N, C-alpha and C positions, 0 to 999 in steps of 0.2 A: 600504156594503161590498159587494164583489162576491160572487157565488155561490161562486166558487172560494175566497175567503178565509173565508167562512162555513163551508164544508166543512172547510177546514184547521183552523179553530178548534174546530169540533165534534169532529173526530178527536182533537185534543189534549185536549179536555175528557174524552172517553171514555177515552183512554189514562191520564189522571190518575185517573179514577174506578177503573179496573182496578188501577192501582198501589196505590191506597189500600186495596184489598181483599186485598192479598197478606199472607201470614203474616209476622210480625216477623222470623223467621229468613231468609226470602227477601229482605226489605227490607235486612237487614244484609248479606247476601251481595252484593246489588247495590251497596250503598254501598261496601263494601270493594273490590269490583271496579273501581268508578269511581275510587276513590282510588289504586288500583294503576296505573291507566291515566294518571292525572294526575301521578304522582310523577316520571317521567322529564322531563316538560315543565317542571315547576317546577325541578328540579335543573339543567336546561340553562341556565336564565336566571339563577340565583343559588344561592349556598350555602344549604342548608336549615338552619333553626333546629333546635335539639335537639327541640323539641316537634312539629316537622313530620315528623320521620323516623318511618317506620312501625314498628310493633311486629312482631316475628317471631312470627306466629301460625300459620304453616303447620305441619302435623303432620310 
């Protein structure tokens, strides 16, 4: 494996270690944000199933 690839993989491992240390509230916030970003992509390709539609959780 090249030095560049090793550096990339080490950076990814470090990122994953940091993500694992986040508080659960931050992990959930990130998860909801990613789902919010994916929703328009899914909806463009096909009709969403009832269980795929997001809950209205915004205050």
